[in-house]
Structures are given as structure tokens and as C-alpha cells.
DRENVO-928575 format. One record per residue: residue in one letter; chain; x negated, z negated, y negated of N, C-alpha, C, CB in turn. Coordinates in Angstrom, 1 decimal. Atoms other than C-alpha are relative to their C-alpha. Glycine has a CB too. Layout:
BEGIN
aa:ch:n_c1:n_c3:n_c2:ca_c1:ca_c3:ca_c2:c_c1:c_c3:c_c2:cb_c1:cb_c3:cb_c2
A:A:X:Z:Y:X:Z:Y:X:Z:Y:X:Z:Y
...
% end
This chain:
BEGIN
aa:ch:n_c1:n_c3:n_c2:ca_c1:ca_c3:ca_c2:c_c1:c_c3:c_c2:cb_c1:cb_c3:cb_c2
M:A:-0.4:0.6:1.3:14.4:17.4:9.8:-0.7:-1.0:-0.7:1.1:-0.3:0.0
L:A:0.6:1.4:0.2:13.0:13.9:10.0:-1.5:0.4:-0.3:0.2:-1.0:1.4
A:A:1.4:0.0:0.1:9.5:15.3:10.4:-0.4:0.8:-1.3:-0.6:0.6:1.3
A:A:0.2:-0.9:1.4:9.9:17.7:7.3:-0.1:-1.2:-1.1:1.6:1.1:-0.4
C:A:0.1:1.0:1.1:10.8:14.4:5.3:-1.1:-0.8:0.1:1.1:-0.8:-0.1
Q:A:1.3:0.8:-0.1:7.9:12.5:6.7:-1.2:0.7:-0.6:-0.2:-0.2:1.4
Q:A:1.3:-0.7:0.6:5.4:15.1:5.7:0.3:0.3:-1.5:-0.4:1.5:0.8
C:A:-0.1:0.1:1.4:6.9:15.3:2.3:-0.4:-1.3:-0.6:1.4:0.1:-0.3
W:A:0.3:1.1:0.4:6.7:11.8:1.9:-1.5:-0.3:0.1:0.8:-0.7:0.6
H:A:1.6:0.4:-0.3:3.0:11.4:3.3:-0.5:0.9:-1.2:-0.6:0.5:1.7
R:A:0.7:-0.9:1.1:2.0:14.4:0.5:0.4:-0.8:-1.1:0.5:1.7:-0.2
F:A:-0.3:0.9:1.2:3.9:12.2:-2.0:-1.2:-1.2:-0.2:1.4:-0.7:0.3
E:A:1.0:1.2:0.2:1.7:9.1:-1.1:-1.4:0.5:-0.3:-0.1:-0.9:1.2
D:A:1.4:-0.9:0.1:-1.6:11.3:-0.8:-0.1:0.3:-1.6:0.1:1.7:1.0
G:A:0.0:-0.5:1.3:-0.8:12.9:-4.2:0.3:-1.2:-1.1:1.0:1.1:-0.2
L:A:0.0:1.1:1.1:0.1:9.7:-6.1:-1.4:-0.7:0.2:1.4:-1.1:0.2
L:A:1.3:0.7:-0.2:-3.2:8.1:-4.5:-1.1:0.7:-0.9:-0.4:-0.1:1.6
V:A:0.9:-1.0:0.8:-5.1:11.2:-6.1:0.2:-0.3:-1.5:0.3:1.6:0.4
A:A:-0.5:0.2:1.3:-3.2:10.9:-9.3:-0.5:-1.4:-0.7:1.7:0.0:0.0
L:A:0.4:1.3:0.3:-4.0:7.2:-9.7:-1.4:-0.1:-0.2:0.3:-1.0:0.9
M:A:1.5:0.1:0.0:-7.5:7.6:-9.1:-0.5:1.0:-1.2:-0.6:0.5:1.5
A:A:0.5:-0.6:1.1:-8.0:10.4:-11.5:0.5:-0.5:-1.1:0.1:1.1:0.0
A:A:-0.3:0.8:1.3:-6.0:8.5:-14.2:-0.9:-1.2:-0.3:1.4:-0.5:0.1
M:A:1.0:1.0:0.2:-8.4:5.7:-13.7:-1.1:0.3:-0.3:-0.2:-0.7:0.9
V:A:1.2:-0.6:0.3:-11.3:7.7:-13.7:0.0:0.6:-1.8:-0.2:1.1:1.2
L:A:0.1:-0.5:1.3:-10.5:9.4:-16.9:0.4:-0.9:-1.1:0.9:1.1:-0.1
V:A:-0.2:1.3:1.3:-9.2:6.3:-19.0:-1.2:-0.8:0.1:1.4:-1.1:0.2
S:A:1.1:0.8:-0.2:-12.5:4.7:-17.9:-1.0:0.8:-0.6:-0.3:-0.3:1.5
L:A:1.1:-0.8:0.8:-14.8:7.6:-19.0:0.4:0.3:-1.6:-0.2:1.4:0.8
A:A:-0.5:-0.1:1.3:-12.7:8.0:-22.1:-0.6:-1.4:-0.9:1.7:0.0:0.3
Q:A:0.2:1.1:0.6:-13.1:4.4:-22.9:-1.9:0.0:-0.1:0.8:-1.4:0.9
I:A:1.3:0.0:0.1:-17.1:4.6:-22.2:-0.5:0.9:-0.9:-0.5:0.2:1.2
A:A:0.4:-1.0:1.0:-17.4:7.6:-24.2:0.3:-0.5:-1.3:0.7:1.4:0.2
L:A:-0.3:0.3:1.4:-15.6:6.3:-27.2:-0.8:-1.3:-0.5:1.6:-0.3:-0.3
R:A:0.8:1.2:0.3:-17.5:3.0:-27.0:-1.5:0.2:-0.5:-0.1:-0.8:1.2
N:A:1.5:-0.3:0.5:-20.9:4.6:-26.9:-0.2:1.0:-0.9:-0.8:0.3:1.0
L:A:0.3:-1.1:0.8:-20.5:7.6:-28.9:0.7:-0.7:-1.8:0.9:1.7:0.8
F:A:-0.8:0.4:1.4:-18.0:6.0:-31.8:0.2:-1.3:-0.3:1.3:0.4:-0.1
A:A:-0.1:1.6:0.3:-18.4:2.3:-31.4:1.6:-0.4:0.0:-0.8:-0.5:-1.6
Y:A:-1.5:0.3:0.1:-14.4:2.3:-30.9:0.5:-0.1:1.5:0.7:1.2:-0.9
S:A:-0.5:0.5:-1.3:-12.6:0.6:-28.0:1.6:0.4:0.0:-0.3:-1.7:0.3
L:A:-1.3:0.0:-0.2:-9.1:1.4:-26.8:0.4:-1.3:0.7:0.3:1.1:0.8
S:A:-0.4:1.3:-0.5:-7.3:-1.9:-26.5:1.0:0.1:1.3:0.6:-0.8:-1.2
W:A:-0.9:-0.2:-1.2:-4.9:-0.8:-23.7:-0.8:0.8:1.2:1.4:0.9:-0.5
A:A:0.5:-0.7:-1.2:-7.4:0.8:-21.6:-0.4:-1.0:1.3:-1.3:0.8:-0.5
E:A:0.3:1.0:-1.0:-8.6:-2.2:-19.7:1.0:-0.6:0.8:-0.6:-1.0:-0.5
P:A:-1.3:0.1:-0.7:-5.2:-3.4:-18.8:0.6:1.2:0.9:0.8:-0.3:-1.0
L:A:-0.6:-1.3:-0.6:-4.2:0.1:-17.9:-0.8:0.1:1.3:-0.1:1.3:-1.0
V:A:0.8:-0.6:-1.1:-7.3:0.8:-15.6:0.1:-1.4:1.0:-1.7:0.6:-0.5
Q:A:-0.4:1.1:-1.1:-6.6:-2.8:-13.9:1.2:0.1:0.8:0.2:-1.3:-0.7
M:A:-1.2:-0.2:-0.7:-3.1:-2.0:-13.3:0.1:1.3:1.0:1.1:0.0:-0.9
L:A:0.0:-1.1:-1.1:-3.9:1.5:-11.8:-1.0:-0.5:1.1:-0.7:1.5:-0.6
L:A:0.9:0.5:-1.2:-6.6:-0.3:-9.7:0.9:-0.6:1.1:-1.1:-1.3:-0.5
L:A:-0.8:0.6:-0.8:-4.0:-2.5:-8.4:1.1:0.9:0.6:0.4:-1.0:-0.6
W:A:-0.8:-0.9:-0.7:-1.4:0.3:-7.6:-1.0:0.8:0.9:0.8:0.7:-0.8
M:A:0.8:-0.7:-0.9:-4.4:2.3:-6.0:-0.2:-0.9:1.2:-1.3:0.4:-0.6
A:A:0.3:0.9:-1.4:-5.1:-0.6:-3.6:1.2:0.0:0.9:-0.4:-1.8:-0.4
M:A:-1.4:-0.1:-0.8:-1.3:-0.8:-2.6:0.1:1.3:0.6:1.3:-0.1:-1.0
V:A:-0.4:-1.4:-0.8:-0.9:2.8:-1.9:-1.2:0.3:0.9:0.2:1.3:-1.1
G:A:1.2:-0.4:-1.2:-4.3:3.3:-0.2:0.3:-1.1:1.0:-1.7:0.0:-0.6
A:A:-0.3:1.0:-1.1:-3.3:0.2:2.0:1.3:1.1:0.7:0.6:-1.9:-0.8
L:A:-1.2:-0.8:-0.6:0.1:2.3:2.6:-0.6:1.1:0.9:1.0:0.5:-1.1
V:A:0.4:-1.3:-0.6:-1.8:5.5:3.3:-1.0:-0.3:1.4:-0.7:1.0:-1.1
A:A:0.8:0.6:-1.1:-4.4:3.4:5.7:0.8:-0.2:1.1:-0.8:-1.2:-0.3
T:A:-1.2:0.7:-1.3:-1.4:1.8:7.7:0.4:1.5:0.5:1.6:-1.2:-0.7
R:A:-0.6:-1.1:-0.3:0.1:5.5:7.9:-1.3:0.7:1.0:0.6:0.9:-1.4
Q:A:1.2:-0.7:-0.7:-3.4:6.9:9.3:-0.5:-1.0:1.2:-1.4:0.4:-1.3
R:A:0.7:0.9:-0.7:-4.1:3.8:11.2:-1.3:-0.4:0.1:0.2:0.2:1.0
R:A:1.3:0.1:0.4:-7.3:3.3:9.3:0.1:-1.6:-0.5:-0.5:1.2:-1.2
H:A:-0.1:1.3:0.6:-6.3:-0.3:8.2:-1.0:-1.0:1.0:1.7:-0.4:0.0
L:A:0.8:0.9:-1.1:-8.3:-3.3:9.5:1.0:-0.6:1.1:-0.8:-1.5:-0.8
H:A:-1.0:0.6:-1.3:-7.1:-4.7:12.9:-1.2:-0.5:0.9:1.0:1.4:1.0
I:A:0.7:0.9:-0.9:-8.8:-6.9:15.5:0.3:0.6:1.3:0.3:-1.7:-0.2
D:A:-0.1:-0.7:-1.0:-9.2:-5.1:18.6:-0.5:-0.7:1.4:-0.5:1.1:-0.3
L:A:0.8:0.5:-0.9:-11.0:-7.6:20.7:1.0:-0.1:1.4:-0.5:-1.4:-0.6
A:A:-0.8:0.0:-1.2:-8.0:-8.0:23.2:-0.1:1.4:0.6:1.6:-0.5:-0.3
L:A:0.1:-1.5:-0.4:-8.1:-4.3:23.6:-1.2:0.4:0.8:-0.1:0.9:-1.3
R:A:1.3:0.0:-0.8:-11.6:-4.6:24.7:-0.4:-0.6:1.2:-0.8:-0.3:-0.6
L:A:0.3:1.0:-0.9:-11.3:-7.4:27.1:1.0:0.5:1.2:0.2:-1.7:-0.7
A:A:-1.2:-0.2:-1.0:-7.9:-6.2:28.7:-0.2:1.1:0.8:1.5:0.1:-0.7
P:A:-0.2:-1.2:-0.7:-7.3:-3.8:31.3:0.7:1.2:-0.7:0.8:-0.3:1.2
A:A:-1.0:-1.0:0.7:-6.3:-0.4:30.2:1.6:0.1:0.2:-0.6:1.3:0.4
P:A:-1.3:0.0:0.0:-2.8:-0.8:31.5:0.8:-0.7:-0.9:0.4:-0.3:1.1
W:A:-0.6:1.0:0.9:-2.1:-3.6:29.3:-0.1:0.3:-1.4:-0.6:-1.4:0.1
H:A:0.2:-0.2:1.4:-3.2:-1.8:26.2:1.1:0.4:-1.0:-0.9:0.8:-0.2
P:A:-1.5:-0.3:0.6:0.4:-0.3:25.2:0.6:-1.3:-0.5:1.2:0.7:1.1
G:A:-0.7:1.2:0.2:1.8:-3.7:25.4:-0.5:-1.1:-1.2:-0.2:-0.7:1.3
L:A:1.0:0.7:0.9:-1.1:-5.4:23.5:0.3:0.7:-1.6:-1.7:0.3:0.6
R:A:-0.3:-0.9:1.4:-0.7:-2.6:20.8:1.4:-0.4:-0.8:0.2:1.7:0.5
A:A:-1.2:0.1:0.4:3.0:-3.0:20.7:0.2:-1.6:-0.6:0.9:0.4:1.1
V:A:-0.2:1.3:0.3:2.7:-6.9:20.3:-0.9:0.0:-1.4:-0.4:-1.1:1.3
A:A:0.5:-0.2:1.4:0.0:-6.1:17.4:0.6:0.3:-0.9:-0.9:0.7:-0.2
A:A:-0.9:-0.3:1.0:2.3:-4.2:15.8:1.1:-0.7:-0.6:0.4:1.0:0.4
A:A:-1.2:0.8:0.4:5.2:-6.4:15.8:-0.4:-1.4:-0.9:0.8:-0.5:1.5
V:A:0.6:0.8:0.5:3.0:-9.1:14.7:-0.3:0.4:-1.7:-1.1:-0.3:1.0
S:A:0.5:-0.6:1.1:1.7:-7.1:11.9:1.6:0.4:-1.0:-1.1:1.4:0.6
C:A:-1.4:-0.2:0.1:5.5:-6.1:11.3:0.6:-1.3:-0.7:0.6:0.2:1.4
L:A:-0.5:1.5:0.7:6.5:-9.8:10.7:-0.9:-0.3:-1.3:-0.3:-1.3:1.2
V:A:0.8:0.4:1.4:3.5:-10.4:8.3:0.5:0.7:-1.0:-1.5:0.4:0.0
C:A:-0.4:-0.8:1.2:4.4:-7.5:6.1:1.6:-0.3:-0.4:-0.2:1.8:0.4
G:A:-1.4:0.4:0.5:8.2:-8.6:6.3:-0.3:-1.2:-0.9:1.0:-0.4:1.0
I:A:-0.1:1.2:0.5:7.3:-11.9:5.2:-0.8:0.4:-1.5:-0.7:-1.1:1.1
L:A:0.7:-0.2:1.1:4.8:-10.5:2.5:1.1:0.8:-0.9:-1.4:0.7:0.2
T:A:-1.3:-0.9:0.9:7.9:-8.1:1.3:0.8:-1.1:-0.7:1.1:0.9:1.2
W:A:-0.9:0.9:0.6:10.0:-11.1:0.8:-0.6:-0.9:-1.0:0.7:-0.8:1.0
V:A:0.7:0.6:1.0:7.4:-13.2:-1.0:-0.2:0.9:-1.2:-1.4:-0.4:0.6
A:A:0.1:-1.1:1.5:6.8:-10.0:-3.3:1.3:0.1:-0.6:-0.5:1.7:0.4
V:A:-1.4:0.0:0.5:10.4:-9.9:-4.0:0.2:-1.1:-0.8:1.0:0.1:1.0
R:A:-0.4:1.0:1.0:10.7:-13.3:-5.2:-1.2:-0.3:-1.0:0.5:-1.3:0.9
F:A:1.0:0.0:1.3:7.4:-12.9:-7.3:0.7:0.9:-1.0:-1.5:0.6:0.3
V:A:-0.6:-0.8:1.2:9.0:-10.1:-9.0:1.0:-0.3:-0.7:0.3:1.1:0.3
Q:A:-1.2:0.7:0.6:12.2:-12.0:-9.5:-0.6:-0.9:-1.0:0.8:-0.7:1.1
S:A:0.8:1.0:1.1:10.0:-14.7:-11.2:-0.4:0.8:-1.1:-1.2:-0.7:0.6
E:A:0.4:-0.6:1.3:8.4:-12.4:-13.3:0.8:0.7:-0.9:-0.8:0.9:0.3
A:A:-1.2:-0.8:0.8:11.5:-10.6:-14.5:0.7:-1.1:-0.8:1.2:0.7:1.1
Q:A:-0.5:1.0:0.7:12.8:-14.1:-15.4:-0.9:-0.7:-1.0:0.4:-0.9:0.9
A:A:0.8:0.2:1.1:9.7:-14.9:-17.2:-0.4:0.8:-1.1:-0.9:-0.4:0.4
G:A:0.0:-0.9:1.1:9.9:-12.0:-19.3:-1.4:0.6:-0.4:0.6:-0.7:-1.0
T:A:1.1:-0.5:0.2:6.4:-11.1:-19.1:-0.5:1.3:-0.1:-0.6:-0.5:0.7
L:A:0.1:-1.4:0.1:4.9:-8.0:-20.5:-1.2:0.2:0.4:0.2:0.6:-1.3
G:A:1.0:-0.5:-0.5:2.5:-5.7:-19.1:-0.5:0.9:-1.1:0.2:0.6:1.2
V:A:0.8:-1.1:0.8:0.2:-2.8:-20.4:1.2:0.9:-0.7:-1.0:1.0:1.2
F:A:-1.2:-0.8:1.1:2.1:-0.8:-23.1:1.4:-0.7:-0.1:0.3:1.7:0.6
S:A:-1.0:1.0:0.2:4.5:-3.5:-23.5:1.3:0.3:1.2:0.6:0.0:-1.7
V:A:-1.2:-0.4:-1.2:6.4:-2.5:-20.1:0.2:-1.4:0.8:-0.7:1.4:1.3
P:A:-0.1:1.5:-0.7:7.8:-5.8:-18.5:-0.8:0.2:1.5:1.7:-0.5:0.4
A:A:0.7:0.0:-1.1:5.4:-6.9:-15.8:0.7:0.2:1.1:-0.7:-1.1:0.2
W:A:-0.5:-0.2:-1.4:7.8:-7.0:-13.0:0.2:1.5:0.5:1.3:-0.7:0.0
Q:A:-0.2:-1.1:-0.2:8.4:-3.5:-13.3:-1.2:0.9:0.6:0.5:0.4:-1.1
L:A:1.4:-0.3:-0.6:4.7:-2.7:-12.7:-0.3:-0.7:1.4:-1.0:-0.4:-1.1
Q:A:0.3:0.5:-1.2:4.6:-5.0:-10.0:0.8:-0.1:1.3:-0.4:-1.1:-0.4
L:A:-0.6:-0.3:-1.3:7.2:-3.6:-7.9:-0.6:0.8:1.2:1.0:0.6:-0.3
V:A:0.7:-0.6:-1.0:4.6:-2.0:-6.1:-0.2:-0.6:1.3:-1.2:0.1:-0.5
F:A:0.4:1.2:-0.9:4.0:-5.2:-4.1:1.3:0.3:1.1:0.0:-1.8:-0.8
P:A:-1.3:-0.1:-0.9:7.7:-5.2:-2.5:-0.2:1.3:0.6:1.4:-0.1:-0.8
F:A:0.0:-1.5:-0.4:7.6:-1.4:-2.1:-0.9:0.1:1.0:-0.2:1.0:-1.1
T:A:0.8:-0.4:-1.0:4.5:-1.0:-0.2:-0.1:-0.9:1.3:-1.1:0.1:-0.6
F:A:0.1:0.7:-1.1:4.5:-4.0:2.1:1.4:0.1:0.7:-0.4:-1.4:-0.3
G:A:-1.4:-0.3:-0.7:8.4:-2.9:2.8:-0.3:0.9:0.9:1.3:0.5:-0.9
V:A:0.2:-1.0:-0.9:7.1:0.3:4.0:-0.8:0.1:1.1:-0.4:0.8:-0.6
M:A:1.0:0.3:-0.7:4.1:-0.9:5.6:0.9:-0.7:1.3:-1.1:-0.9:-0.9
C:A:-0.8:0.8:-1.0:6.7:-3.5:7.6:0.7:1.2:0.8:1.0:-1.1:-0.6
L:A:-0.6:-0.9:-0.4:8.8:-0.4:8.5:-1.0:0.7:1.0:0.6:0.8:-1.1
R:A:1.0:-1.0:-0.4:5.6:1.6:9.5:-0.3:-0.8:1.6:-1.5:0.1:-1.3
F:A:0.3:0.7:-1.2:4.7:-1.3:11.9:1.1:-0.2:1.1:-0.5:-1.1:-0.3
A:A:-1.1:0.1:-0.8:8.2:-1.8:13.3:0.0:1.3:0.8:1.3:-0.2:-0.7
A:A:-0.1:-1.5:-0.9:8.2:2.1:14.4:-1.1:-0.2:0.9:-0.3:1.5:-0.9
R:A:1.3:0.0:-0.8:4.6:1.6:15.8:0.5:-0.8:1.2:-1.5:-0.7:-0.7
A:A:-0.1:0.9:-1.2:5.9:-1.5:18.0:0.8:0.7:0.8:0.5:-1.4:-0.3
L:A:-1.1:-0.6:-0.7:8.9:0.3:19.1:-0.6:1.2:0.8:1.0:0.4:-1.0
G:A:0.7:-1.0:-0.7:6.9:3.4:20.0:-0.9:-0.4:1.1:-0.6:0.6:-0.9
E:A:1.2:0.3:-1.1:4.0:1.7:21.9:0.9:-0.9:0.9:-1.6:-0.9:-0.7
A:A:-0.9:0.8:-1.2:7.0:-0.5:23.7:0.5:1.0:1.1:1.3:-0.7:-0.6
R:A:-0.6:-1.1:-0.8:8.3:2.8:25.2:-0.9:0.4:1.2:0.3:1.1:-0.8
P:A:0.8:-0.6:-1.1:7.0:3.7:28.6:-0.6:1.4:-0.4:1.0:0.1:1.2
G:A:0.8:-1.5:0.4:4.5:6.6:28.2:-0.3:0.5:-1.2:0.8:1.1:0.4
A:A:0.3:-0.6:1.4:4.6:6.6:24.5:-1.2:-0.3:-0.3:0.9:-0.4:-1.2
G:A:1.5:0.5:0.4:1.3:6.5:22.9:0.2:-0.5:-1.7:-1.3:1.5:0.3
G:A:-0.3:0.8:1.5:2.7:4.9:19.4:0.7:1.0:-0.7:-1.5:-0.5:-0.9
N:A:-0.9:-0.8:0.9:4.6:6.4:16.5:-0.8:-0.1:-1.3:1.7:-0.5:-0.2
T:A:0.2:0.1:1.5:3.7:7.1:12.9:0.9:0.4:-0.8:-1.1:0.7:-0.4
V:A:-0.8:-0.4:1.2:5.8:7.0:10.1:-0.6:-0.1:-1.4:1.1:-0.7:0.1
% end
């Protein structure tokens, strides 16, 4: 059951990433065509593309974390003997979990601040609603790194993917 939920969530992440990219490309192409063919510009296109890019970057980071394609420094793994690798990977995942946990907390504070400020984003949507992507993605990454740290720490386990 858990595996089916994970697969469904992973498909949602992948689909969201594709939809964000498609929307960004379509809006950009429409803006270029309107400017060049009719000397007309959509006032909302640039802020929308910026927001789509932001969301795409955050969801892309989420997918990269799931696929273990995120940036990481593996110097210790290259220098340490093989039996130490699971422990080193567990420590790295725990540190990554801590960093993402701190970023989640900071992002929640940021969103709260934006909500109090009452700033409006694209299409007059409150900016804080558009910025919920920050605490959400950092929170999910934190959980993924926590699961990975626990998976690596188990004897004989080769890691865990959430």
C-alpha cells in the first residue's frame, strides 16, 4: 500500500514538473509571438513565467532528491574504506535532513511574513500562497533525507527512497 502511494506521489511530482515546464514554454512563446507579430505584450506573462520558473526549480529539486541526483560532496566516500560508506552516507543524509529542516522552518517564517505584509503576486493572488512551494518542498526533502539516513543506518540496508 505504501509503495503504491509513493508511486502515485512520484507520478504527481513528475507530472507537475512537466506541466510547469509546458506552461512556462507556452506563455513564453505566446509572449514572443505577440510582441514580434502584433507589437503587443501580455503584462502578466513575465511575472507568471518567473513564478513558474521558481516552482519548477523547487519541484525539480524535489525530484532530484528523490532520484539521488541532487548535488552532493562525496570526497569522504572516495577516501574512506568501503565498510564505512553506509555510515558516511547516513551521516550525510542526516546533515542534509537537518539543513532542509532549518530551511523549512525559515521558509514557514518567510511565508508568514509575506502573509502579514499582504503582498500580491501574479493575477493578484496573495504572494504567500504562491510561496508555499518553499516550505512544502523543503519539508518533503527533509523527510526524504530522514528516511534515507535511517535506511542507511540499518545494517545491510542500501538506503531508502521516499
